[in-house]
C-alpha positions as CSV (number, residue, x, y, z in Angstrom):
1,M,3.6,34.5,21.3
2,T,5.6,37.8,22.0
3,K,7.3,39.7,19.2
4,N,11.0,40.3,18.9
5,K,13.6,41.3,16.4
6,N,13.8,37.7,15.2
7,N,10.3,37.8,13.8
8,Q,11.7,38.8,10.4
9,T,12.4,36.2,7.8
10,I,15.8,34.5,7.9
11,W,16.9,36.2,4.7
12,G,15.4,39.6,5.7
13,T,18.9,41.1,5.8
14,R,19.6,40.3,2.2
15,I,16.1,40.6,0.7
16,K,14.8,44.0,1.7
17,N,11.3,44.1,0.3
18,N,8.5,42.0,1.7
19,H,7.1,39.3,-0.5
20,S,3.7,39.9,-2.2
21,M,0.8,38.2,-0.6
22,L,0.5,36.0,-3.7
23,F,4.1,34.9,-3.3
24,Q,3.5,34.1,0.3
25,K,0.5,32.1,-0.6
26,V,2.3,29.9,-3.2
27,G,5.7,29.9,-1.4
28,N,4.7,28.6,2.0
29,S,4.0,25.0,2.9
30,I,3.2,25.2,6.6
31,D,-0.3,23.9,6.2
32,I,1.1,20.7,4.6
33,D,4.4,20.0,6.3
34,K,3.4,20.9,9.9
35,R,2.6,17.2,10.3
36,L,6.4,16.7,10.2
37,Y,6.9,18.5,13.5
38,K,7.8,15.5,15.6
39,E,10.4,14.4,13.0
40,D,11.8,17.9,12.8
41,I,12.2,18.3,16.5
42,A,13.8,14.8,16.8
43,G,16.3,15.6,14.1
44,S,17.1,19.0,15.6
45,I,17.7,17.4,19.0
46,A,20.0,14.7,17.5
47,H,21.8,17.5,15.6
48,V,22.5,19.7,18.6
49,E,23.6,16.7,20.7
50,M,26.1,15.9,18.0
51,L,27.3,19.5,17.9
52,F,27.9,19.4,21.7
53,K,29.7,16.0,21.4
54,Q,32.0,17.5,18.7
55,K,32.6,20.5,21.0
56,I,31.0,22.9,18.4
57,I,28.5,24.2,21.0
58,S,28.6,24.3,24.8
59,F,26.7,22.1,27.2
60,K,24.6,25.1,28.3
61,I,23.6,26.0,24.8
62,K,22.7,22.4,23.9
63,N,20.5,22.1,27.0
64,K,18.8,25.4,26.3
65,I,18.0,24.4,22.7
66,I,16.7,21.0,23.7
67,Y,14.6,22.5,26.5
68,G,13.1,24.9,23.9
69,L,12.5,22.2,21.3
70,K,10.7,20.0,23.8
71,K,8.5,22.9,24.9
72,I,7.6,23.6,21.3
73,E,6.7,19.9,20.8
74,K,4.3,20.1,23.7
75,E,2.8,23.3,22.4
76,I,2.1,21.7,19.0
77,S,0.8,18.4,20.4
78,K,-1.6,20.4,22.7
79,K,-2.6,22.7,19.8
80,K,-1.3,25.8,21.5
81,F,1.3,26.6,18.8
82,E,0.7,29.5,16.4
83,F,1.8,28.6,12.9
84,S,2.6,31.5,10.6
85,I,2.7,31.4,6.8
86,K,5.3,34.2,7.0
87,Y,7.9,31.6,8.0
88,E,7.0,29.3,5.1
89,D,7.3,25.8,6.6
90,I,7.5,23.8,9.8
91,H,11.2,24.1,10.1
92,M,11.3,27.9,10.2
93,N,8.2,28.1,12.3
94,I,9.9,25.9,15.0
95,E,13.2,27.9,14.7
96,K,11.4,31.2,15.1
97,R,9.5,30.0,18.2
98,L,12.8,28.7,19.6
99,F,14.2,32.2,19.4
100,Q,11.2,33.5,21.3
101,I,11.7,31.0,24.1
102,I,15.5,31.0,24.6
103,G,16.7,34.1,22.7
104,E,19.8,34.5,20.5
105,E,21.3,31.2,21.4
106,A,18.7,29.6,19.3
107,G,20.8,30.7,16.3
108,Y,23.3,27.9,17.1
109,I,20.7,25.2,16.1
110,H,21.4,25.8,12.4
111,T,25.2,25.4,12.7
112,A,26.4,22.9,10.1
113,R,22.9,22.3,8.8
114,S,20.7,23.6,6.0
115,R,17.0,23.4,5.5
116,N,17.9,21.2,2.5
117,D,19.3,18.3,4.6
118,Q,16.9,19.0,7.4
119,V,13.8,18.6,5.2
120,I,15.0,15.3,3.6
121,T,15.9,13.9,7.0
122,D,12.5,14.7,8.4
123,F,10.8,13.3,5.4
124,K,12.8,10.1,5.4
125,I,12.0,9.5,9.1
126,W,8.3,10.2,8.4
127,I,8.1,7.8,5.4
128,K,9.9,5.1,7.4
129,S,7.2,5.4,10.1
130,A,4.4,5.6,7.5
131,T,5.7,2.5,5.7
132,Q,5.6,0.5,9.0
133,D,2.1,1.7,9.6
134,I,1.0,0.6,6.2
135,I,2.6,-2.8,6.7
136,S,0.7,-3.2,9.9
137,I,-2.7,-2.3,8.3
138,I,-2.0,-4.8,5.5
139,D,-1.5,-7.4,8.1
140,R,-4.9,-6.6,9.5
141,V,-6.4,-7.1,6.0
142,I,-4.6,-10.4,5.6
143,K,-5.9,-11.6,9.0
144,S,-9.5,-10.8,8.0
145,S,-8.9,-12.5,4.6
146,L,-7.6,-15.6,6.4
147,K,-10.6,-15.7,8.8
148,L,-13.0,-15.6,5.9
149,A,-11.0,-18.2,4.0
150,E,-10.9,-20.6,6.9
151,K,-14.7,-20.5,7.0
152,N,-15.0,-21.3,3.3
153,I,-12.4,-24.0,2.5
154,N,-15.2,-26.3,1.4
155,T,-17.2,-23.6,-0.5
156,I,-17.0,-24.6,-4.2
157,M,-17.4,-22.0,-6.9
158,P,-16.3,-21.6,-10.5
159,G,-12.9,-20.2,-11.3
160,F,-12.9,-17.8,-14.2
161,T,-10.8,-17.0,-17.2
162,H,-12.1,-14.2,-19.5
163,L,-15.0,-14.1,-16.9
164,K,-16.2,-17.4,-18.3
165,N,-16.5,-20.5,-16.2
166,A,-13.2,-22.3,-16.3
167,Q,-12.6,-24.9,-13.5
168,A,-13.9,-25.5,-10.1
169,V,-12.1,-23.9,-7.2
170,S,-12.6,-23.3,-3.5
171,F,-13.8,-19.8,-2.6
172,A,-11.0,-19.8,0.0
173,H,-8.5,-20.3,-2.8
174,Y,-9.7,-17.1,-4.3
175,L,-9.3,-15.3,-1.0
176,M,-5.8,-16.7,-0.6
177,A,-4.9,-15.3,-4.1
178,Y,-5.7,-11.8,-2.6
179,I,-3.4,-12.6,0.3
180,E,-0.6,-13.3,-2.1
181,M,-1.1,-9.8,-3.6
182,F,-0.9,-8.2,-0.2
183,E,2.1,-10.3,0.8
184,R,3.9,-8.9,-2.2
185,D,2.9,-5.4,-1.2
186,K,4.4,-6.0,2.3
187,K,7.6,-7.2,0.7
188,R,7.7,-4.1,-1.5
189,F,7.2,-1.7,1.4
190,S,9.7,-3.7,3.5
191,F,12.3,-3.4,0.8
192,N,11.8,0.3,0.7
193,L,12.8,0.5,4.4
194,N,16.3,-0.6,3.4
195,N,16.6,2.3,1.0
196,L,15.4,4.7,3.7
197,N,18.2,3.8,6.0
198,E,20.8,6.3,4.8
199,N,21.0,9.5,6.8
200,P,20.9,12.8,4.9
201,L,21.7,15.0,7.9
202,G,25.1,16.6,7.5
203,S,24.9,17.1,3.7
204,V,23.9,20.7,4.5
205,A,23.0,22.8,1.4
206,L,24.7,20.6,-1.1
207,T,28.5,20.4,-0.3
208,G,28.8,19.2,3.3
209,T,30.4,21.4,5.9
210,S,33.7,22.6,7.2
211,F,32.6,21.9,10.8
212,N,33.9,18.7,12.4
213,I,30.5,16.9,12.5
214,D,29.9,13.2,13.2
215,R,27.3,11.9,10.8
216,N,27.6,8.4,12.2
217,Y,26.4,9.7,15.5
218,T,23.3,11.4,14.2
219,S,22.6,8.3,12.0
220,K,22.5,6.1,15.1
221,K,20.5,8.6,17.1
222,L,17.8,8.9,14.3
223,G,17.6,5.2,13.5
224,F,19.6,5.2,10.2
225,K,22.2,2.6,9.4
226,T,24.7,4.9,7.7
227,P,25.2,8.4,6.4
228,T,24.6,9.1,2.7
229,N,27.7,9.0,0.5
230,N,27.4,12.1,-1.7
231,S,26.1,15.5,-0.5
232,I,24.9,16.7,-3.9
233,D,23.0,13.5,-4.6
234,T,21.5,13.6,-1.1
235,I,19.9,17.0,-1.5
236,S,18.5,16.2,-4.9
237,D,17.4,12.6,-4.3
238,R,13.7,11.8,-4.2
239,D,14.0,8.1,-5.3
240,F,12.8,7.1,-1.9
241,V,9.7,9.2,-2.5
242,L,9.1,7.5,-5.9
243,D,9.6,4.0,-4.2
244,F,7.0,4.9,-1.7
245,L,4.5,6.2,-4.2
246,F,5.1,3.3,-6.5
247,S,4.5,0.8,-3.7
248,I,1.3,2.6,-2.8
249,S,0.2,2.6,-6.4
250,V,0.7,-1.2,-6.8
251,C,-1.2,-1.8,-3.5
252,A,-4.0,0.5,-4.7
253,M,-4.1,-1.4,-7.9
254,H,-4.5,-4.7,-6.1
255,I,-7.3,-3.3,-4.0
256,S,-8.9,-1.9,-7.2
257,R,-8.7,-5.3,-8.9
258,I,-10.2,-7.1,-5.9
259,A,-12.9,-4.4,-5.6
260,E,-13.9,-4.8,-9.3
261,E,-14.2,-8.6,-8.9
262,L,-16.4,-8.3,-5.8
263,I,-18.6,-5.7,-7.6
264,I,-19.1,-8.2,-10.4
265,W,-19.8,-11.1,-7.9
266,N,-22.2,-8.9,-6.0
267,S,-24.1,-8.0,-9.2
268,D,-27.6,-9.5,-9.8
269,G,-26.2,-11.4,-12.8
270,F,-23.6,-13.3,-10.8
271,N,-25.0,-13.0,-7.2
272,L,-22.1,-14.9,-5.8
273,I,-21.7,-12.8,-2.7
274,S,-23.8,-10.5,-0.5
275,L,-22.7,-7.4,1.4
276,S,-24.3,-6.4,4.7
277,D,-26.1,-3.1,5.1
278,K,-23.0,-1.7,6.8
279,V,-21.1,-1.4,3.6
280,V,-23.7,-0.6,0.9
281,T,-25.8,2.5,0.1
282,G,-29.2,3.1,-1.4
283,S,-30.6,4.9,-4.4
284,S,-32.3,8.3,-4.3
285,I,-35.1,7.1,-6.6
286,M,-35.1,3.3,-6.6
287,P,-36.2,1.9,-3.2
288,Q,-35.0,-1.6,-3.8
289,K,-31.3,-0.8,-4.5
290,K,-28.3,-1.8,-2.4
291,N,-25.3,-0.5,-4.1
292,P,-21.6,-1.5,-3.5
293,D,-20.5,2.1,-3.3
294,L,-17.5,1.5,-1.0
295,L,-16.1,-1.1,-3.5
296,E,-16.6,1.4,-6.3
297,Y,-14.8,4.0,-4.1
298,L,-11.8,1.6,-3.7
299,R,-11.7,1.0,-7.4
300,G,-11.7,4.7,-8.2
301,K,-9.0,5.7,-5.7
302,S,-6.3,3.8,-7.6
303,G,-6.5,6.6,-10.2
304,T,-5.5,9.1,-7.5
305,S,-2.5,7.0,-6.5
306,Y,-1.4,6.7,-10.1
307,G,-1.8,10.4,-10.6
308,N,0.4,11.2,-7.6
309,L,3.1,8.9,-8.7
310,F,3.2,10.4,-12.2
311,S,3.1,13.9,-10.8
312,M,6.3,13.2,-8.8
313,L,8.0,11.5,-11.8
314,T,7.1,14.5,-14.0
315,I,8.5,17.0,-11.4
316,L,11.8,15.1,-11.2
317,K,12.3,14.3,-14.9
318,G,13.9,17.6,-15.9
319,L,15.6,18.7,-12.7
320,P,19.4,19.2,-12.7
321,L,21.2,18.8,-9.4
322,S,20.6,19.7,-6.7
323,Y,17.8,21.6,-4.9
324,F,14.9,23.4,-6.6
325,K,11.6,24.8,-5.4
326,D,9.9,22.2,-7.6
327,L,10.6,19.6,-4.9
328,Q,8.4,21.3,-2.4
329,D,5.4,19.5,-3.8
330,D,6.8,16.1,-2.8
331,K,5.4,16.2,0.7
332,E,1.8,17.1,-0.3
333,I,1.9,14.3,-2.9
334,V,3.2,11.7,-0.5
335,F,0.8,12.7,2.4
336,R,-2.2,12.5,0.0
337,S,-1.2,9.1,-1.3
338,N,-0.4,7.7,2.1
339,D,-3.7,8.9,3.6
340,T,-5.7,7.6,0.7
341,L,-4.1,4.1,0.8
342,I,-4.6,3.8,4.6
343,N,-8.2,4.8,4.2
344,C,-8.7,2.3,1.4
345,L,-7.1,-0.5,3.4
346,K,-9.3,0.2,6.4
347,I,-12.4,0.2,4.2
348,F,-11.5,-3.0,2.5
349,D,-10.9,-4.7,5.9
350,E,-14.4,-3.6,6.9
351,I,-15.8,-5.0,3.7
352,L,-14.2,-8.4,4.3
353,K,-15.9,-8.5,7.7
354,N,-19.2,-7.8,6.1
355,L,-19.1,-10.1,3.1
356,N,-20.8,-13.4,2.8
357,P,-20.6,-16.0,0.0
358,N,-23.9,-17.2,-1.5
359,K,-22.8,-20.8,-1.3
360,N,-25.8,-22.3,-3.1
361,R,-25.5,-19.9,-6.0
362,M,-21.7,-20.5,-6.2
363,L,-22.4,-24.3,-6.4
364,E,-25.1,-23.8,-9.0
365,L,-22.9,-21.7,-11.2
366,A,-20.0,-24.1,-10.8
367,N,-22.3,-26.8,-12.2
368,S,-22.8,-24.9,-15.4
369,G,-20.4,-24.3,-18.3
370,Y,-19.0,-27.9,-18.5
371,I,-16.6,-26.9,-15.8
372,T,-15.1,-30.4,-15.3
373,A,-14.1,-30.8,-19.0
374,T,-10.4,-30.4,-18.2
375,D,-10.7,-33.1,-15.5
376,L,-12.1,-35.5,-18.1
377,A,-9.2,-34.8,-20.5
378,D,-6.7,-35.4,-17.6
379,Y,-8.5,-38.6,-16.8
380,L,-8.1,-39.9,-20.3
381,V,-4.4,-39.1,-20.2
382,Q,-3.9,-40.7,-16.8
383,N,-6.1,-43.8,-17.3
384,H,-6.0,-44.6,-21.0
385,S,-2.4,-43.6,-22.0
386,M,-3.8,-41.0,-24.4
387,P,-1.7,-38.0,-25.5
388,F,-3.2,-34.8,-24.0
389,R,-4.0,-33.3,-27.4
390,K,-6.0,-36.4,-28.4
391,A,-7.7,-36.4,-25.0
392,Y,-8.5,-32.7,-25.5
393,K,-10.3,-33.5,-28.8
394,K,-12.2,-36.4,-27.3
395,T,-13.4,-34.3,-24.4
396,A,-14.4,-31.4,-26.7
397,T,-16.5,-33.9,-28.7
398,I,-18.1,-35.1,-25.5
399,V,-18.9,-31.5,-24.5
400,N,-20.5,-31.0,-28.0
401,L,-22.6,-34.1,-27.3
402,A,-23.7,-32.8,-23.9
403,E,-24.5,-29.4,-25.4
404,K,-26.6,-31.0,-28.2
405,K,-28.5,-33.0,-25.6
406,R,-28.9,-30.0,-23.3
407,K,-27.2,-31.9,-20.5
408,R,-24.5,-31.2,-18.0
409,L,-21.4,-33.5,-18.3
410,D,-22.4,-35.2,-15.0
411,E,-25.9,-35.9,-16.5
412,L,-24.5,-37.9,-19.4
413,D,-24.7,-41.7,-18.8
414,L,-22.0,-44.2,-19.5
415,A,-23.6,-45.4,-22.7
416,E,-23.6,-41.8,-24.1
417,L,-19.9,-41.3,-23.2
418,K,-18.9,-44.6,-24.8
419,T,-20.3,-43.5,-28.1
420,I,-17.3,-41.1,-28.2
421,E,-14.7,-43.2,-26.3
422,P,-15.6,-47.0,-26.1
423,K,-12.8,-47.7,-23.6
424,L,-14.5,-45.7,-20.9
425,T,-15.9,-47.5,-17.7
426,K,-18.2,-46.3,-15.0
427,D,-15.1,-45.1,-13.1
428,V,-15.1,-42.1,-15.3
429,L,-18.3,-40.7,-13.7
430,K,-16.5,-39.6,-10.6
431,V,-14.5,-37.2,-12.7
432,F,-17.6,-35.0,-13.0
433,D,-18.0,-34.5,-9.2
434,L,-17.1,-30.9,-8.3
435,K,-15.6,-31.8,-4.9
436,N,-13.5,-34.5,-6.5
437,S,-12.4,-32.0,-9.2
438,V,-11.3,-29.4,-6.6
439,N,-9.5,-32.0,-4.4
440,S,-7.6,-33.5,-7.3
441,K,-5.6,-30.3,-7.7
442,K,-3.0,-31.3,-5.2
443,S,0.1,-29.7,-6.9
444,Y,1.8,-27.1,-4.7
445,G,-0.3,-23.9,-4.9
446,G,-3.3,-25.8,-6.2
447,T,-6.9,-25.5,-5.0
448,S,-7.3,-28.8,-3.1
449,F,-8.7,-28.5,0.4
450,D,-5.6,-29.8,2.0
451,N,-3.4,-27.3,0.2
452,I,-5.6,-24.5,1.3
453,K,-5.5,-25.6,4.9
454,K,-1.7,-25.7,4.8
455,M,-1.5,-22.2,3.3
456,I,-3.8,-20.8,5.9
457,M,-1.7,-22.3,8.7
458,K,1.5,-21.0,7.0
459,Y,0.2,-17.4,6.9
460,K,-1.4,-17.5,10.3
461,K,2.1,-18.4,11.7
462,Q,3.8,-15.6,9.8
463,I,1.6,-12.8,11.1
């Protein structure tokens, strides 16, 4: 790029001395915010089109500026653009290059605009796009979960409370529980899109402008529904950043919880699932090891997401209105959280495709721990007009008997059961069948096979 008199900083007329190298190092953000170049150029084009529409600039000037901006976009996309830390950020780097391309008329681009509203506009547009990308990737994870669930409707395993065997469930039901988590994440991100639909452009430094601008025009051009209502609040607002970071943190938490569960299930003690060699690593000293490192990576990265959210909350907690340099960190924090979550979602999707249930082990574990005890209590209520608390005590006594005799509940014969409750008939024995136990949970949201099939169809239609 050729040099010209516009290669000094914008405020060079007022601030005579050059900044120290240390100040340049901490004051510039070009290495971080250059990824906003498309949003910045789109915002600038909409802005100059509005300026022309409002007869603030001429047709000739508008066209020259747009020509220059489109040329810059091509240069950046083709990696032929020279970024300079001297100009701090993507906004000033683009403006300086525009001067080099079209000359002094580039100065009209900043009419009725400040970097303050320019930055927030770019950032909101970027977060809207990033949010839609995240929703799309979550959909991919849900599809993979549905595919695995559909193959395992009849796969019976123990459901746990306190990591102790509780009641029999379908493995597909567990997978569908994960889908519910991700569906809530989608709703949370989708809700954020509504809050991102107010256009900051035109708020300028903090007071608005005396120029006769049309903020509704730029709102429509840039995909916003309405302009923001208060110029001071607009410049200082980072609630949309917090919303985005919070949604990422909750999604990361869901991934972490699932990862922890799968790590436990993959352990030698549980051995409920196996992972293919594509998603495990070995040990540097123990030849036999196959470690679930990727799941551990997912579990750990939730801490990064939480840290980024709390960093932004801490930055904002003591800031008066309206703009302060403190806010410059928002983009690095958001980009880091966004990139981490997308990476984690892609990794988890890959794990789902390389995970297999150990069906025999699941069934074996489901047959331990007196897992059909609640079914027996329910049977006593339904068939012998017994209050549940009385049925609970009768069942607990039967469990004690089985434990004493070192038998499973289904291994007790009718005579043994009748020593506790004489009214029992051989019909009670079906209660101890695991498949019958699972299928009996027909209440909406329950683990019966028919319920699961309906839920799978519901979500397949939604995606």
